[in-house]
Biopython code that builds the backbone (N, CA, C, O; Angstrom):
import numpy as np
from Bio.PDB.StructureBuilder import StructureBuilder

atoms = [
    (1, "MET", "N", (39.113, -50.903, 17.725)),
    (1, "MET", "CA", (40.392, -50.623, 18.239)),
    (1, "MET", "C", (41.178, -49.782, 17.149)),
    (1, "MET", "O", (41.010, -49.983, 15.946)),
    (2, "LYS", "N", (41.983, -48.900, 17.612)),
    (2, "LYS", "CA", (42.739, -48.000, 16.776)),
    (2, "LYS", "C", (43.907, -48.728, 16.191)),
    (2, "LYS", "O", (44.484, -49.581, 16.866)),
    (3, "ASP", "N", (44.313, -48.422, 14.901)),
    (3, "ASP", "CA", (45.444, -49.080, 14.368)),
    (3, "ASP", "C", (46.567, -47.927, 14.310)),
    (3, "ASP", "O", (46.473, -47.020, 13.483)),
    (4, "TYR", "N", (47.525, -47.995, 15.134)),
    (4, "TYR", "CA", (48.491, -46.942, 15.343)),
    (4, "TYR", "C", (49.424, -46.909, 14.205)),
    (4, "TYR", "O", (49.950, -45.827, 13.945)),
    (5, "SER", "N", (49.713, -47.974, 13.466)),
    (5, "SER", "CA", (50.490, -47.940, 12.345)),
    (5, "SER", "C", (49.829, -47.091, 11.224)),
    (5, "SER", "O", (50.514, -46.352, 10.517)),
    (6, "THR", "N", (48.570, -47.204, 11.085)),
    (6, "THR", "CA", (47.786, -46.410, 10.057)),
    (6, "THR", "C", (47.763, -44.974, 10.564)),
    (6, "THR", "O", (47.910, -44.074, 9.736)),
    (7, "ILE", "N", (47.598, -44.692, 11.799)),
    (7, "ILE", "CA", (47.652, -43.356, 12.374)),
    (7, "ILE", "C", (48.978, -42.753, 12.102)),
    (7, "ILE", "O", (49.057, -41.616, 11.638)),
    (8, "ALA", "N", (50.002, -43.453, 12.367)),
    (8, "ALA", "CA", (51.390, -42.864, 12.151)),
    (8, "ALA", "C", (51.608, -42.610, 10.714)),
    (8, "ALA", "O", (52.093, -41.529, 10.377)),
    (9, "ASP", "N", (51.274, -43.571, 9.767)),
    (9, "ASP", "CA", (51.401, -43.397, 8.376)),
    (9, "ASP", "C", (50.625, -42.138, 7.820)),
    (9, "ASP", "O", (51.140, -41.367, 7.010)),
    (10, "GLU", "N", (49.416, -41.998, 8.290)),
    (10, "GLU", "CA", (48.574, -40.889, 7.979)),
    (10, "GLU", "C", (49.152, -39.558, 8.400)),
    (10, "GLU", "O", (49.117, -38.587, 7.645)),
    (11, "TYR", "N", (49.693, -39.515, 9.626)),
    (11, "TYR", "CA", (50.252, -38.394, 10.097)),
    (11, "TYR", "C", (51.485, -37.975, 9.270)),
    (11, "TYR", "O", (51.603, -36.835, 8.820)),
    (12, "HIS", "N", (52.367, -38.922, 9.098)),
    (12, "HIS", "CA", (53.562, -38.590, 8.323)),
    (12, "HIS", "C", (53.276, -38.136, 6.856)),
    (12, "HIS", "O", (53.908, -37.204, 6.357)),
    (13, "ILE", "N", (52.367, -38.776, 6.219)),
    (13, "ILE", "CA", (51.975, -38.423, 4.858)),
    (13, "ILE", "C", (51.381, -36.975, 4.957)),
    (13, "ILE", "O", (51.774, -36.067, 4.225)),
    (14, "GLY", "N", (50.437, -36.824, 5.882)),
    (14, "GLY", "CA", (49.795, -35.420, 6.033)),
    (14, "GLY", "C", (50.805, -34.342, 6.304)),
    (14, "GLY", "O", (50.718, -33.242, 5.758)),
    (15, "PHE", "N", (51.744, -34.646, 7.129)),
    (15, "PHE", "CA", (52.791, -33.595, 7.538)),
    (15, "PHE", "C", (53.646, -33.301, 6.344)),
    (15, "PHE", "O", (54.034, -32.156, 6.111)),
    (16, "GLY", "N", (53.974, -34.433, 5.507)),
    (16, "GLY", "CA", (54.763, -34.206, 4.296)),
    (16, "GLY", "C", (54.025, -33.342, 3.327)),
    (16, "GLY", "O", (54.677, -32.528, 2.673)),
    (17, "LYS", "N", (52.728, -33.434, 3.167)),
    (17, "LYS", "CA", (51.949, -32.561, 2.340)),
    (17, "LYS", "C", (51.871, -31.104, 2.868)),
    (17, "LYS", "O", (52.014, -30.137, 2.120)),
    (18, "LEU", "N", (51.642, -31.003, 4.169)),
    (18, "LEU", "CA", (51.661, -29.662, 4.777)),
    (18, "LEU", "C", (52.989, -29.040, 4.703)),
    (18, "LEU", "O", (53.070, -27.816, 4.595)),
    (19, "ALA", "N", (53.968, -29.730, 4.749)),
    (19, "ALA", "CA", (55.400, -29.214, 4.666)),
    (19, "ALA", "C", (55.653, -28.524, 3.305)),
    (19, "ALA", "O", (56.505, -27.642, 3.196)),
    (20, "LYS", "N", (54.913, -28.935, 2.298)),
    (20, "LYS", "CA", (54.984, -28.345, 0.946)),
    (20, "LYS", "C", (54.427, -26.926, 0.939)),
    (20, "LYS", "O", (54.883, -26.046, 0.209)),
    (21, "ASP", "N", (53.385, -26.743, 1.819)),
    (21, "ASP", "CA", (52.691, -25.419, 1.896)),
    (21, "ASP", "C", (53.465, -24.506, 2.879)),
    (21, "ASP", "O", (53.472, -23.288, 2.704)),
    (22, "ILE", "N", (54.083, -25.060, 3.859)),
    (22, "ILE", "CA", (54.747, -24.213, 4.882)),
    (22, "ILE", "C", (56.167, -24.752, 5.056)),
    (22, "ILE", "O", (56.492, -25.214, 6.150)),
    (23, "PRO", "N", (57.043, -24.718, 4.022)),
    (23, "PRO", "CA", (58.300, -25.411, 4.183)),
    (23, "PRO", "C", (59.213, -24.890, 5.226)),
    (23, "PRO", "O", (59.961, -25.668, 5.817)),
    (24, "GLY", "N", (59.200, -23.632, 5.487)),
    (24, "GLY", "CA", (60.169, -23.022, 6.531)),
    (24, "GLY", "C", (59.644, -23.409, 7.942)),
    (24, "GLY", "O", (60.423, -23.699, 8.851)),
    (25, "THR", "N", (58.349, -23.401, 8.085)),
    (25, "THR", "CA", (57.781, -23.673, 9.346)),
    (25, "THR", "C", (57.948, -25.185, 9.681)),
    (25, "THR", "O", (58.254, -25.572, 10.809)),
    (26, "ALA", "N", (57.731, -25.994, 8.646)),
    (26, "ALA", "CA", (57.810, -27.459, 8.789)),
    (26, "ALA", "C", (59.256, -27.894, 8.999)),
    (26, "ALA", "O", (59.493, -28.817, 9.779)),
    (27, "SER", "N", (60.226, -27.277, 8.344)),
    (27, "SER", "CA", (61.680, -27.672, 8.549)),
    (27, "SER", "C", (62.052, -27.146, 9.943)),
    (27, "SER", "O", (62.821, -27.788, 10.659)),
    (28, "GLY", "N", (61.501, -25.963, 10.337)),
    (28, "GLY", "CA", (61.849, -25.466, 11.720)),
    (28, "GLY", "C", (61.378, -26.394, 12.769)),
    (28, "GLY", "O", (62.078, -26.634, 13.753)),
    (29, "PHE", "N", (60.107, -26.970, 12.576)),
    (29, "PHE", "CA", (59.597, -27.891, 13.579)),
    (29, "PHE", "C", (60.378, -29.204, 13.610)),
    (29, "PHE", "O", (60.566, -29.793, 14.675)),
    (30, "GLN", "N", (60.851, -29.679, 12.393)),
    (30, "GLN", "CA", (61.690, -30.870, 12.337)),
    (30, "GLN", "C", (63.012, -30.695, 13.079)),
    (30, "GLN", "O", (63.458, -31.579, 13.810)),
    (31, "GLU", "N", (63.638, -29.508, 12.866)),
    (31, "GLU", "CA", (64.800, -29.182, 13.586)),
    (31, "GLU", "C", (64.611, -29.055, 15.127)),
    (31, "GLU", "O", (65.453, -29.464, 15.926)),
    (32, "LEU", "N", (63.465, -28.468, 15.476)),
    (32, "LEU", "CA", (63.202, -28.465, 16.951)),
    (32, "LEU", "C", (62.997, -29.825, 17.533)),
    (32, "LEU", "O", (63.496, -30.121, 18.619)),
    (33, "MET", "N", (62.248, -30.686, 16.811)),
    (33, "MET", "CA", (62.065, -32.015, 17.284)),
    (33, "MET", "C", (63.364, -32.832, 17.478)),
    (33, "MET", "O", (63.560, -33.537, 18.468)),
    (34, "THR", "N", (64.194, -32.690, 16.504)),
    (34, "THR", "CA", (65.545, -33.358, 16.501)),
    (34, "THR", "C", (66.361, -32.842, 17.705)),
    (34, "THR", "O", (66.923, -33.609, 18.487)),
    (35, "ALA", "N", (66.394, -31.469, 17.810)),
    (35, "ALA", "CA", (67.246, -30.965, 18.846)),
    (35, "ALA", "C", (66.635, -31.237, 20.184)),
    (35, "ALA", "O", (67.399, -31.492, 21.115)),
    (36, "ALA", "N", (65.350, -31.212, 20.385)),
    (36, "ALA", "CA", (64.713, -31.473, 21.594)),
    (36, "ALA", "C", (64.853, -32.873, 22.112)),
    (36, "ALA", "O", (64.845, -33.101, 23.322)),
    (37, "THR", "N", (64.979, -33.803, 21.218)),
    (37, "THR", "CA", (64.942, -35.205, 21.625)),
    (37, "THR", "C", (66.323, -35.992, 21.545)),
    (37, "THR", "O", (66.423, -37.201, 21.755)),
    (38, "LYS", "N", (67.313, -35.192, 21.232)),
    (38, "LYS", "CA", (68.647, -35.822, 21.234)),
    (38, "LYS", "C", (69.204, -35.937, 22.664)),
    (38, "LYS", "O", (68.781, -35.243, 23.589)),
    (39, "ASP", "N", (70.219, -36.894, 22.793)),
    (39, "ASP", "CA", (70.916, -37.100, 24.156)),
    (39, "ASP", "C", (71.506, -35.646, 24.561)),
    (39, "ASP", "O", (72.035, -34.863, 23.772)),
    (40, "GLY", "N", (71.331, -35.464, 25.800)),
    (40, "GLY", "CA", (71.914, -34.265, 26.475)),
    (40, "GLY", "C", (72.010, -34.562, 27.937)),
    (40, "GLY", "O", (72.391, -35.670, 28.316)),
    (41, "ALA", "N", (71.674, -33.598, 28.786)),
    (41, "ALA", "CA", (71.580, -33.861, 30.218)),
    (41, "ALA", "C", (70.583, -34.942, 30.531)),
    (41, "ALA", "O", (70.730, -35.719, 31.474)),
    (42, "LEU", "N", (69.542, -34.959, 29.687)),
    (42, "LEU", "CA", (68.575, -36.137, 29.744)),
    (42, "LEU", "C", (68.818, -37.018, 28.498)),
    (42, "LEU", "O", (69.159, -36.508, 27.431)),
    (43, "SER", "N", (68.650, -38.263, 28.640)),
    (43, "SER", "CA", (68.887, -39.095, 27.516)),
    (43, "SER", "C", (67.707, -38.990, 26.482)),
    (43, "SER", "O", (66.630, -38.498, 26.817)),
    (44, "ALA", "N", (67.936, -39.454, 25.251)),
    (44, "ALA", "CA", (66.894, -39.327, 24.245)),
    (44, "ALA", "C", (65.706, -40.246, 24.729)),
    (44, "ALA", "O", (64.541, -39.912, 24.515)),
    (45, "LYS", "N", (66.010, -41.336, 25.344)),
    (45, "LYS", "CA", (64.900, -42.206, 25.847)),
    (45, "LYS", "C", (64.019, -41.499, 26.865)),
    (45, "LYS", "O", (62.793, -41.576, 26.780)),
    (46, "THR", "N", (64.648, -40.786, 27.863)),
    (46, "THR", "CA", (63.875, -40.005, 28.783)),
    (46, "THR", "C", (63.052, -38.962, 28.183)),
    (46, "THR", "O", (61.904, -38.747, 28.574)),
    (47, "LYS", "N", (63.677, -38.235, 27.134)),
    (47, "LYS", "CA", (62.979, -37.228, 26.498)),
    (47, "LYS", "C", (61.722, -37.787, 25.746)),
    (47, "LYS", "O", (60.633, -37.218, 25.823)),
    (48, "GLU", "N", (61.918, -38.891, 25.038)),
    (48, "GLU", "CA", (60.807, -39.451, 24.388)),
    (48, "GLU", "C", (59.679, -40.009, 25.285)),
    (48, "GLU", "O", (58.508, -40.013, 24.904)),
    (49, "LEU", "N", (60.070, -40.479, 26.490)),
    (49, "LEU", "CA", (59.073, -40.862, 27.513)),
    (49, "LEU", "C", (58.258, -39.686, 27.852)),
    (49, "LEU", "O", (57.033, -39.779, 27.937)),
    (50, "ILE", "N", (58.923, -38.520, 28.060)),
    (50, "ILE", "CA", (58.291, -37.264, 28.427)),
    (50, "ILE", "C", (57.256, -36.852, 27.314)),
    (50, "ILE", "O", (56.114, -36.473, 27.574)),
    (51, "ALA", "N", (57.750, -36.960, 26.113)),
    (51, "ALA", "CA", (56.961, -36.667, 24.927)),
    (51, "ALA", "C", (55.704, -37.536, 24.816)),
    (51, "ALA", "O", (54.611, -37.040, 24.544)),
    (52, "PHE", "N", (55.879, -38.808, 25.025)),
    (52, "PHE", "CA", (54.807, -39.782, 24.982)),
    (52, "PHE", "C", (53.829, -39.523, 26.151)),
    (52, "PHE", "O", (52.617, -39.660, 25.987)),
    (53, "ALA", "N", (54.356, -39.155, 27.305)),
    (53, "ALA", "CA", (53.493, -38.809, 28.410)),
    (53, "ALA", "C", (52.706, -37.560, 28.102)),
    (53, "ALA", "O", (51.561, -37.501, 28.549)),
    (54, "ILE", "N", (53.161, -36.592, 27.420)),
    (54, "ILE", "CA", (52.401, -35.425, 27.140)),
    (54, "ILE", "C", (51.383, -35.810, 26.069)),
    (54, "ILE", "O", (50.250, -35.329, 26.106)),
    (55, "GLY", "N", (51.743, -36.633, 25.151)),
    (55, "GLY", "CA", (50.713, -37.149, 24.145)),
    (55, "GLY", "C", (49.500, -37.772, 24.904)),
    (55, "GLY", "O", (48.355, -37.587, 24.492)),
    (56, "ILE", "N", (49.754, -38.477, 25.964)),
    (56, "ILE", "CA", (48.689, -39.116, 26.674)),
    (56, "ILE", "C", (47.814, -38.029, 27.242)),
    (56, "ILE", "O", (46.605, -38.039, 27.011)),
    (57, "THR", "N", (48.398, -37.055, 28.007)),
    (57, "THR", "CA", (47.707, -36.066, 28.816)),
    (57, "THR", "C", (46.897, -35.118, 27.890)),
    (57, "THR", "O", (45.855, -34.597, 28.288)),
    (58, "VAL", "N", (47.370, -34.916, 26.709)),
    (58, "VAL", "CA", (46.645, -34.085, 25.737)),
    (58, "VAL", "C", (45.711, -34.813, 24.879)),
    (58, "VAL", "O", (44.944, -34.188, 24.146)),
    (59, "ARG", "N", (45.720, -36.150, 24.921)),
    (59, "ARG", "CA", (44.811, -36.952, 24.218)),
    (59, "ARG", "C", (45.061, -36.904, 22.737)),
    (59, "ARG", "O", (44.128, -36.652, 21.975)),
    (60, "CYS", "N", (46.310, -37.139, 22.281)),
    (60, "CYS", "CA", (46.568, -36.950, 20.866)),
    (60, "CYS", "C", (47.008, -38.258, 20.272)),
    (60, "CYS", "O", (48.103, -38.759, 20.528)),
    (61, "ASP", "N", (46.088, -38.810, 19.442)),
    (61, "ASP", "CA", (46.339, -40.107, 18.776)),
    (61, "ASP", "C", (47.588, -40.077, 17.926)),
    (61, "ASP", "O", (48.367, -41.030, 17.919)),
    (62, "GLY", "N", (47.786, -38.962, 17.193)),
    (62, "GLY", "CA", (48.969, -38.853, 16.291)),
    (62, "GLY", "C", (50.225, -38.870, 17.177)),
    (62, "GLY", "O", (51.219, -39.520, 16.855)),
    (63, "CYS", "N", (50.152, -38.124, 18.321)),
    (63, "CYS", "CA", (51.296, -38.112, 19.229)),
    (63, "CYS", "C", (51.649, -39.468, 19.804)),
    (63, "CYS", "O", (52.822, -39.797, 19.974)),
    (64, "LEU", "N", (50.601, -40.269, 20.107)),
    (64, "LEU", "CA", (50.805, -41.655, 20.568)),
    (64, "LEU", "C", (51.398, -42.504, 19.515)),
    (64, "LEU", "O", (52.283, -43.312, 19.794)),
    (65, "ALA", "N", (50.967, -42.360, 18.368)),
    (65, "ALA", "CA", (51.437, -43.171, 17.218)),
    (65, "ALA", "C", (52.951, -42.814, 17.002)),
    (65, "ALA", "O", (53.792, -43.705, 16.885)),
    (66, "HIS", "N", (53.263, -41.516, 16.953)),
    (66, "HIS", "CA", (54.665, -41.192, 16.660)),
    (66, "HIS", "C", (55.617, -41.456, 17.808)),
    (66, "HIS", "O", (56.727, -41.954, 17.620)),
    (67, "HIS", "N", (55.151, -41.105, 19.025)),
    (67, "HIS", "CA", (56.159, -41.235, 20.173)),
    (67, "HIS", "C", (56.179, -42.633, 20.695)),
    (67, "HIS", "O", (57.119, -42.972, 21.414)),
    (68, "SER", "N", (55.184, -43.514, 20.386)),
    (68, "SER", "CA", (55.396, -44.908, 20.768)),
    (68, "SER", "C", (56.408, -45.526, 19.956)),
    (68, "SER", "O", (57.160, -46.366, 20.451)),
    (69, "GLN", "N", (56.499, -45.153, 18.654)),
    (69, "GLN", "CA", (57.567, -45.667, 17.831)),
    (69, "GLN", "C", (58.890, -45.169, 18.239)),
    (69, "GLN", "O", (59.875, -45.906, 18.271)),
    (70, "ALA", "N", (58.920, -43.828, 18.575)),
    (70, "ALA", "CA", (60.191, -43.161, 18.990)),
    (70, "ALA", "C", (60.726, -43.717, 20.241)),
    (70, "ALA", "O", (61.933, -43.911, 20.382)),
    (71, "VAL", "N", (59.793, -43.998, 21.223)),
    (71, "VAL", "CA", (60.198, -44.430, 22.514)),
    (71, "VAL", "C", (60.740, -45.792, 22.453)),
    (71, "VAL", "O", (61.689, -46.124, 23.163)),
    (72, "LEU", "N", (60.145, -46.623, 21.593)),
    (72, "LEU", "CA", (60.622, -48.031, 21.282)),
    (72, "LEU", "C", (62.006, -47.964, 20.704)),
    (72, "LEU", "O", (62.911, -48.670, 21.150)),
    (73, "LYS", "N", (62.180, -47.097, 19.691)),
    (73, "LYS", "CA", (63.530, -47.016, 18.996)),
    (73, "LYS", "C", (64.530, -46.506, 20.085)),
    (73, "LYS", "O", (65.671, -46.967, 20.119)),
    (74, "ALA", "N", (64.145, -45.639, 20.901)),
    (74, "ALA", "CA", (65.048, -45.100, 21.948)),
    (74, "ALA", "C", (65.488, -46.165, 23.007)),
    (74, "ALA", "O", (66.426, -45.981, 23.784)),
    (75, "GLY", "N", (64.781, -47.207, 22.967)),
    (75, "GLY", "CA", (65.176, -48.320, 23.878)),
    (75, "GLY", "C", (64.314, -48.466, 25.174)),
    (75, "GLY", "O", (64.664, -49.221, 26.081)),
    (76, "ALA", "N", (63.173, -47.716, 25.229)),
    (76, "ALA", "CA", (62.365, -47.861, 26.409)),
    (76, "ALA", "C", (61.673, -49.247, 26.453)),
    (76, "ALA", "O", (61.124, -49.742, 25.468)),
    (77, "THR", "N", (61.740, -49.814, 27.627)),
    (77, "THR", "CA", (61.010, -51.109, 27.810)),
    (77, "THR", "C", (59.564, -50.927, 28.186)),
    (77, "THR", "O", (59.135, -49.856, 28.614)),
    (78, "ARG", "N", (58.826, -51.998, 28.016)),
    (78, "ARG", "CA", (57.397, -51.868, 28.389)),
    (78, "ARG", "C", (57.216, -51.575, 29.837)),
    (78, "ARG", "O", (56.233, -50.921, 30.184)),
    (79, "GLU", "N", (58.096, -52.011, 30.732)),
    (79, "GLU", "CA", (58.011, -51.660, 32.160)),
    (79, "GLU", "C", (58.198, -50.131, 32.332)),
    (79, "GLU", "O", (57.477, -49.516, 33.118)),
    (80, "GLU", "N", (59.131, -49.530, 31.624)),
    (80, "GLU", "CA", (59.365, -48.066, 31.737)),
    (80, "GLU", "C", (58.199, -47.385, 31.137)),
    (80, "GLU", "O", (57.824, -46.347, 31.682)),
    (81, "VAL", "N", (57.583, -47.810, 30.115)),
    (81, "VAL", "CA", (56.412, -47.196, 29.544)),
    (81, "VAL", "C", (55.237, -47.277, 30.524)),
    (81, "VAL", "O", (54.481, -46.318, 30.673)),
    (82, "ALA", "N", (55.090, -48.423, 31.187)),
    (82, "ALA", "CA", (54.055, -48.588, 32.204)),
    (82, "ALA", "C", (54.221, -47.688, 33.350)),
    (82, "ALA", "O", (53.237, -47.124, 33.828)),
    (83, "GLU", "N", (55.386, -47.519, 33.817)),
    (83, "GLU", "CA", (55.643, -46.581, 34.954)),
    (83, "GLU", "C", (55.338, -45.123, 34.460)),
    (83, "GLU", "O", (54.693, -44.378, 35.198)),
    (84, "MET", "N", (55.761, -44.712, 33.293)),
    (84, "MET", "CA", (55.432, -43.429, 32.777)),
    (84, "MET", "C", (53.972, -43.226, 32.742)),
    (84, "MET", "O", (53.492, -42.157, 33.119)),
    (85, "ILE", "N", (53.211, -44.233, 32.291)),
    (85, "ILE", "CA", (51.727, -44.078, 32.196)),
    (85, "ILE", "C", (51.256, -43.908, 33.624)),
    (85, "ILE", "O", (50.315, -43.137, 33.809)),
    (86, "GLY", "N", (51.789, -44.525, 34.640)),
    (86, "GLY", "CA", (51.401, -44.385, 35.986)),
    (86, "GLY", "C", (51.465, -42.870, 36.320)),
    (86, "GLY", "O", (50.511, -42.367, 36.915)),
    (87, "VAL", "N", (52.549, -42.108, 35.966)),
    (87, "VAL", "CA", (52.762, -40.793, 36.306)),
    (87, "VAL", "C", (51.664, -39.951, 35.614)),
    (87, "VAL", "O", (51.139, -39.003, 36.199)),
    (88, "THR", "N", (51.318, -40.328, 34.321)),
    (88, "THR", "CA", (50.292, -39.558, 33.668)),
    (88, "THR", "C", (49.009, -39.700, 34.380)),
    (88, "THR", "O", (48.268, -38.722, 34.478)),
    (89, "LEU", "N", (48.692, -40.825, 34.878)),
    (89, "LEU", "CA", (47.493, -41.045, 35.705)),
    (89, "LEU", "C", (47.493, -40.094, 36.948)),
    (89, "LEU", "O", (46.452, -39.518, 37.264)),
    (90, "LEU", "N", (48.622, -39.930, 37.637)),
    (90, "LEU", "CA", (48.774, -39.030, 38.672)),
    (90, "LEU", "C", (48.390, -37.601, 38.291)),
    (90, "LEU", "O", (47.634, -36.920, 38.982)),
    (91, "MET", "N", (48.970, -37.171, 37.116)),
    (91, "MET", "CA", (48.825, -35.780, 36.720)),
    (91, "MET", "C", (47.533, -35.520, 35.808)),
    (91, "MET", "O", (47.034, -34.398, 35.721)),
    (92, "GLY", "N", (47.052, -36.590, 35.167)),
    (92, "GLY", "CA", (45.906, -36.406, 34.332)),
    (92, "GLY", "C", (44.595, -37.017, 34.708)),
    (92, "GLY", "O", (43.575, -36.774, 34.063)),
    (93, "GLY", "N", (44.614, -37.787, 35.717)),
    (93, "GLY", "CA", (43.413, -38.502, 36.204)),
    (93, "GLY", "C", (42.780, -39.421, 35.135)),
    (93, "GLY", "O", (43.457, -40.054, 34.325)),
    (94, "GLY", "N", (41.434, -39.446, 35.192)),
    (94, "GLY", "CA", (40.628, -40.389, 34.431)),
    (94, "GLY", "C", (40.906, -40.365, 32.916)),
    (94, "GLY", "O", (41.080, -41.423, 32.312)),
    (95, "PRO", "N", (40.951, -39.185, 32.301)),
    (95, "PRO", "CA", (41.220, -39.114, 30.876)),
    (95, "PRO", "C", (42.639, -39.767, 30.530)),
    (95, "PRO", "O", (42.835, -40.388, 29.486)),
    (96, "SER", "N", (43.533, -39.574, 31.444)),
    (96, "SER", "CA", (44.805, -40.141, 31.112)),
    (96, "SER", "C", (44.877, -41.711, 31.298)),
    (96, "SER", "O", (45.747, -42.382, 30.745)),
    (97, "SER", "N", (43.900, -42.248, 32.118)),
    (97, "SER", "CA", (43.734, -43.637, 32.195)),
    (97, "SER", "C", (43.301, -44.214, 30.776)),
    (97, "SER", "O", (43.831, -45.226, 30.317)),
    (98, "VAL", "N", (42.319, -43.517, 30.122)),
    (98, "VAL", "CA", (41.895, -43.930, 28.815)),
    (98, "VAL", "C", (43.046, -43.852, 27.853)),
    (98, "VAL", "O", (43.337, -44.831, 27.167)),
    (99, "TYR", "N", (43.679, -42.775, 27.782)),
    (99, "TYR", "CA", (44.774, -42.668, 26.829)),
    (99, "TYR", "C", (46.034, -43.345, 27.244)),
    (99, "TYR", "O", (46.908, -43.606, 26.417)),
    (100, "GLY", "N", (46.152, -43.648, 28.562)),
    (100, "GLY", "CA", (47.249, -44.560, 28.943)),
    (100, "GLY", "C", (47.092, -45.985, 28.406)),
    (100, "GLY", "O", (48.085, -46.606, 28.024)),
    (101, "VAL", "N", (45.841, -46.523, 28.367)),
    (101, "VAL", "CA", (45.530, -47.770, 27.740)),
    (101, "VAL", "C", (45.912, -47.658, 26.322)),
    (101, "VAL", "O", (46.657, -48.507, 25.833)),
    (102, "GLU", "N", (45.444, -46.638, 25.599)),
    (102, "GLU", "CA", (45.770, -46.440, 24.175)),
    (102, "GLU", "C", (47.288, -46.434, 23.939)),
    (102, "GLU", "O", (47.798, -47.049, 23.003)),
    (103, "ALA", "N", (48.011, -45.689, 24.859)),
    (103, "ALA", "CA", (49.461, -45.587, 24.591)),
    (103, "ALA", "C", (50.146, -46.986, 24.659)),
    (103, "ALA", "O", (51.014, -47.344, 23.863)),
    (104, "MET", "N", (49.677, -47.732, 25.675)),
    (104, "MET", "CA", (50.191, -49.002, 25.782)),
    (104, "MET", "C", (49.919, -49.974, 24.595)),
    (104, "MET", "O", (50.729, -50.811, 24.197)),
    (105, "ARG", "N", (48.682, -49.759, 24.081)),
    (105, "ARG", "CA", (48.356, -50.555, 22.838)),
    (105, "ARG", "C", (49.248, -50.094, 21.714)),
    (105, "ARG", "O", (49.705, -50.931, 20.935)),
    (106, "ALA", "N", (49.509, -48.875, 21.590)),
    (106, "ALA", "CA", (50.418, -48.334, 20.522)),
    (106, "ALA", "C", (51.779, -48.962, 20.740)),
    (106, "ALA", "O", (52.299, -49.606, 19.828)),
    (107, "TYR", "N", (52.366, -48.803, 21.886)),
    (107, "TYR", "CA", (53.657, -49.420, 22.242)),
    (107, "TYR", "C", (53.713, -50.884, 21.761)),
    (107, "TYR", "O", (54.558, -51.333, 20.986)),
    (108, "ASP", "N", (52.704, -51.561, 22.322)),
    (108, "ASP", "CA", (52.694, -53.062, 22.063)),
    (108, "ASP", "C", (52.606, -53.328, 20.559)),
    (108, "ASP", "O", (53.263, -54.247, 20.068)),
    (109, "GLU", "N", (51.814, -52.551, 19.813)),
    (109, "GLU", "CA", (51.605, -52.751, 18.336)),
    (109, "GLU", "C", (53.013, -52.645, 17.699)),
    (109, "GLU", "O", (53.400, -53.553, 16.963)),
    (110, "PHE", "N", (53.768, -51.605, 17.948)),
    (110, "PHE", "CA", (55.081, -51.298, 17.318)),
    (110, "PHE", "C", (56.082, -52.262, 17.853)),
    (110, "PHE", "O", (56.921, -52.737, 17.087)),
    (111, "ALA", "N", (56.053, -52.594, 19.151)),
    (111, "ALA", "CA", (56.975, -53.675, 19.606)),
    (111, "ALA", "C", (56.806, -55.037, 18.962)),
    (111, "ALA", "O", (57.787, -55.729, 18.692)),
    (112, "ALA", "N", (55.566, -55.423, 18.716)),
    (112, "ALA", "CA", (55.293, -56.681, 18.104)),
    (112, "ALA", "C", (55.737, -56.678, 16.613)),
    (112, "ALA", "O", (56.157, -57.692, 16.057)),
    (113, "ALA", "N", (55.619, -55.508, 16.026)),
    (113, "ALA", "CA", (56.056, -55.351, 14.601)),
    (113, "ALA", "C", (57.564, -55.384, 14.515)),
    (113, "ALA", "O", (58.105, -55.725, 13.463)),
    (114, "ALA", "N", (58.253, -55.045, 15.569)),
    (114, "ALA", "CA", (59.680, -54.892, 15.563)),
    (114, "ALA", "C", (60.362, -56.313, 15.866)),
    (114, "ALA", "O", (61.552, -56.508, 15.619)),
    (115, "GLU", "N", (59.575, -57.231, 16.384)),
    (115, "GLU", "CA", (60.130, -58.553, 16.717)),
    (115, "GLU", "C", (60.371, -59.365, 15.411)),
    (115, "GLU", "O", (60.835, -60.504, 15.468)),
]
sb = StructureBuilder()
sb.init_structure("model")
sb.init_model(0)
sb.init_chain("A")
sb.init_seg("    ")
for serial, (resi, resn, name, xyz) in enumerate(atoms, 1):
    if name == "N":
        sb.init_residue(resn, " ", resi, " ")
    sb.init_atom(name, np.array(xyz, "f"), 0.0, 1.0, " ", f" {name:<3s}", serial, name[0])
structure = sb.get_structure()
């Protein structure tokens, strides 16, 4: 079974190192992420659920690790995450069912750590 805390840590450490090689690009990406996920016409929670769903459909472990933390921090409940996973099954079929299970594991791992 995957350890999403470790995956998240490895991603953040790796991105920090990469940012030293491409500081302008990395800071631009950080600014984009901040701007794209802040409250607007859509809430930050809705935007993070969308990002989490995309992580499932593109089968990205680092995305699941990052956005499971972000969606939890934004206040998404387990029930909301489950419904979002249902939409990914509609749009992504079988592979999304595999990564939907992984996404719920990631959410549960970070939710348990937050308790």
